[in-house]
Residue, then its C-alpha position, 0 to 999 in steps of 0.5 A: m501487527a508487528k512493525i514492518k520497516p521497508t528497506g531500500d526503495m520499498v514502500l508498505v501500502q495498506h489497501y483501501t477496502t470497500q464495504t457492501v450493503n450487507g456489511i461485508i468488507l472486501a479488499e480491492q480486486k487484484n485483477d484491477k489495473f490500478q489500486q489505491g491505498m495509504v502509505v503506512s511505512i517507508n525507509t527513511d535511512n539515507n534514502p530520500m523518499k518522495l512519499k510520506i506516511g499517510n499519503h493516499v496513492i494509486f499503484g499498480g505493478s506486481p508487489a514484492a509481497t502482499f499479505i493480510a494482518d489484523k484483517k487488513s490487506y497490505s502490499l510491499l512495493k517499489q516506489h516506482d510502482i506508485f504512480a500518483k499521490i491523491e490530494 
């Protein structure tokens, strides 16, 4: 995947996936009220983020963009759409 660097207060999150007994990998359902994922890219240019790359997070809302790259699902969303860090 090409390197994606969010601008402003945007955050790129890789969705967690679930693997079935048969080995089929499913992305979390978009119908779920909240989703979980890992922060993979943030804007560090003159914009202090409360998040760091590698943080595990719970998020919701409507992402600015959702896409698949290298068989992984990603969402580009605003920092305020991330509700919590999982520690």
